[in-house]
C-alpha positions in Angstrom: -1.3 -17.6 11.4 2.4 -17.2 9.8 0.7 -14.4 7.4 -0.9 -12.6 10.8 2.2 -12.0 11.7 3.0 -10.3 8.7 0.3 -8.8 8.7 0.8 -7.5 11.9 4.4 -5.7 10.8 2.6 -4.0 7.9 0.0 -2.7 10.4 2.6 -1.2 12.5 4.4 0.3 9.5 1.0 2.6 9.2 1.3 3.3 12.9 5.1 4.6 12.5 4.5 7.0 10.0 1.5 8.5 12.1 3.6 8.8 14.6 6.2 10.9 12.6 3.6 13.1 11.7 2.1 13.7 15.3 5.5 14.0 16.7 6.7 16.1 13.7 9.8 14.3 13.4 11.2 16.0 10.2 14.5 14.1 9.6 12.0 10.4 9.2 9.5 12.8 7.3 12.0 13.4 4.9 13.0 9.6 4.8 9.7 8.4 4.4 8.9 10.7 1.3 12.0 9.9 -0.3 10.5 6.5 -0.3 8.0 7.3 -2.3 10.2 6.9 -5.3 11.4 3.6 -4.0 8.4 2.0 -3.0 6.3 3.0 -6.6 9.4 1.1 -8.7 9.0 -1.6 -6.0 5.4 -2.0 -6.2 5.3 -2.0 -10.0 8.1 -4.4 -10.2 6.2 -6.8 -7.7 2.5 -6.0 -9.5 3.5 -6.8 -13.3 6.2 -9.3 -13.2 5.6 -11.5 -9.8 1.7 -11.4 -9.5 0.2 -10.9 -13.5 1.7 -14.0 -14.3 0.3 -16.0 -11.4 -3.2 -14.5 -12.1 -3.5 -15.0 -15.7 -2.8 -18.4 -15.2 -5.6 -19.3 -13.9 -7.2 -17.8 -16.7 -8.0 -14.5 -19.0 -10.7 -13.9 -16.8 -8.6 -13.1 -14.4 -7.9 -9.3 -15.8 -11.3 -8.7 -15.2 -10.9 -9.0 -11.3 -7.4 -6.8 -11.7 -9.4 -4.0 -13.3 -11.7 -4.0 -11.1 -9.6 -3.9 -8.1 -7.9 -0.7 -10.1 -11.2 1.2 -11.0 -12.0 0.6 -7.2 -9.6 2.3 -5.5 -10.0 5.2 -7.9 -13.5 4.9 -6.8 -12.8 5.0 -3.4 -10.3 7.8 -3.1 -10.7 10.3 -6.3 -14.6 10.0 -6.8 -15.7 9.7 -3.1 -13.3 11.2 -1.3 -12.8 15.0 -1.3 -9.3 15.5 -0.7 -6.5 12.8 -1.2 -2.6 12.5 -1.8 -0.4 10.2 -0.6 2.4 12.0 1.5 2.1 14.9 4.5 -0.8 17.1 4.2 0.4 21.0 5.3 -2.6 22.5 3.9 -6.1 23.6 6.1 -8.9 20.6 5.2 -12.4 20.5 5.9 -13.2 17.6 8.9 -15.1 15.7 6.4 -12.1 15.4 4.0 -10.2 13.3 6.7 -13.3 11.2 6.9 -13.6 10.4 3.9 -9.6 9.8 3.1 -9.9 7.4 5.9 -12.6 5.4 4.2 -11.4 5.2 1.3 -7.6 4.3 2.2 -9.4 1.5 4.3 -10.5 0.0 1.5 -7.1 0.0 0.2 -5.6 -1.2 2.8 -8.0 -3.8 3.6 -6.9 -5.2 -0.2 -3.0 -5.1 1.5 -3.6 -7.6 3.7 -5.6 -9.8 0.9 -2.6 -9.0 -1.4 0.1 -10.7 1.5 -2.8 -13.7 2.4 -3.4 -14.7 -1.4 0.5 -14.8 -1.9 1.3 -17.1 0.7 -1.9 -18.9 -0.9 0.6 -19.7 -3.8 4.0 -19.4 -2.7 6.4 -18.3 0.1 8.2 -16.0 -2.4 5.4 -14.5 -3.4 3.7 -13.5 -0.2 7.1 -12.1 1.0 7.3 -9.9 -2.2 3.9 -8.5 -1.5 4.8 -8.2 2.3 7.6 -5.8 1.5 5.7 -4.1 -1.6 2.7 -3.7 1.0 5.2 -2.7 4.1 7.3 -0.1 1.6 4.0 1.8 1.4 2.4 1.8 4.9 5.4 4.6 6.0 3.6 7.0 3.7 0.3 6.0 4.3 0.2 6.4 8.2 1.9 10.0 6.9 -1.0 10.3 4.7 -3.8 9.9 6.9 -2.1 10.9 10.0 -1.6 14.6 8.3 -5.0 14.8 6.5 -6.6 14.4 10.0 -4.9 16.9 11.8 -5.1 19.1 9.2 -8.6 19.1 9.4 -8.8 19.9 13.1 -8.8 16.5 14.7 -6.1 15.8 17.7 -3.0 13.8 17.4 -4.9 11.1 19.4 -7.7 10.6 16.6 -5.0 10.7 14.1 -3.3 7.9 15.4 -6.4 6.4 16.2 -7.2 6.7 12.3 -3.7 5.1 11.4 -4.7 2.1 13.5 -7.9 1.5 11.9 -6.1 1.4 8.4 -4.0 -1.4 10.0 -6.9 -3.3 11.6 -8.4 -3.4 7.8 -4.9 -4.9 6.5 -5.0 -7.7 9.6 -8.8 -7.8 8.3 -8.0 -8.7 4.9 -5.9 -11.1 5.9 -7.8 -13.0 7.6 -10.8 -12.9 5.4 -9.1 -14.1 2.9 -8.6 -17.3 4.4 -12.0 -17.9 5.5 -14.0 -16.3 2.1 -13.4 -18.5 -0.7 -14.3 -15.8 -3.4 -11.1 -14.0 -1.7 -9.0 -17.1 -1.7 -10.1 -17.4 -5.8 -10.0 -14.1 -6.5 -8.0 -12.0 -4.0 -5.1 -12.1 -5.9 -6.4 -10.5 -9.1 -8.0 -7.8 -7.3 -5.1 -6.9 -5.4 -2.9 -6.9 -8.3 -5.3 -4.2 -9.6 -5.0 -2.1 -6.3 -1.2 -2.3 -6.5 -1.3 -1.2 -9.5 -3.1 1.7 -9.0 -1.3 3.1 -5.7 1.7 2.9 -7.0 1.2 4.2 -10.7 -1.5 6.6 -10.2 -0.7 7.6 -6.2 2.8 7.3 -5.6 4.3 8.2 -9.3 2.2 11.6 -9.8 3.6 12.4 -6.0 7.4 12.4 -7.3 7.2 13.4 -11.0 6.9 16.7 -10.4 10.5 16.6 -8.8 13.2 17.1 -11.5 16.9 15.4 -10.8 18.7 12.3 -10.7 17.9 11.3 -7.0 14.0 10.9 -7.3 14.8 8.7 -10.8 17.5 6.7 -9.1 15.4 5.7 -6.0 12.7 4.9 -8.4 14.7 2.8 -10.8 16.7 1.8 -7.9 13.4 0.4 -6.5 12.3 -1.8 -9.5 16.0 -3.1 -9.4 15.0 -3.9 -5.9 12.6 -6.2 -6.7 14.9 -8.3 -9.3 17.5 -8.8 -6.3 15.1 -9.2 -3.5 13.6 -12.0 -6.1 17.1 -13.5 -6.2 17.8 -13.7 -2.8 14.2 -15.3 -1.7 15.0 -17.9 -4.6 18.4 -18.9 -3.0 17.2 -18.6 0.5 14.3 -21.1 -0.3 16.0 -23.6 -2.4 
């Protein structure tokens, strides 16, 4: 039951990002855009330093599930999807681009839920770290789907509905992880691959072209934020 509350909080992050788009909240959108670099650093640190060691303790065979998770997101977002990138879409796109982006992101957000539930199956500390990693990129996720839907000619209400679908997929991921044995056994490994892909292949390219210290500091700050959060959680849970 506790994990459902975390899933709901993450789902609300999708809605908050979408609301910023449909209401044209420029200051909020700039803040969300600034979160991309920080979120990438934090997510990479959680996946590589927090999740992978736990996954590999189960055996080297789990690495295949990590790789499978990585490939699955690439397939969903960049092979089957016509047009996709994180952040606000400012150019006109086809209506089908919005639909395929929604389908691609739904797979990803489902495994956001799997990540949260799988983390809590290992420990409260890992569950909280994964929840924070998921929550940080939920805002730009909501911005992405809402802006793509609107750029494809859909109404604002449908843009909000698309963000709600992503949130529901996250909640479903939590529920099924607790009910379906294969997800309970291998969900953490798959989620590691998904998280690495989102951080390294989706988020990092979004800000790599932006030269200057602010972006670099945000990225490295996200990585350092992992160590600080891990330490605080360790002290809190003693």
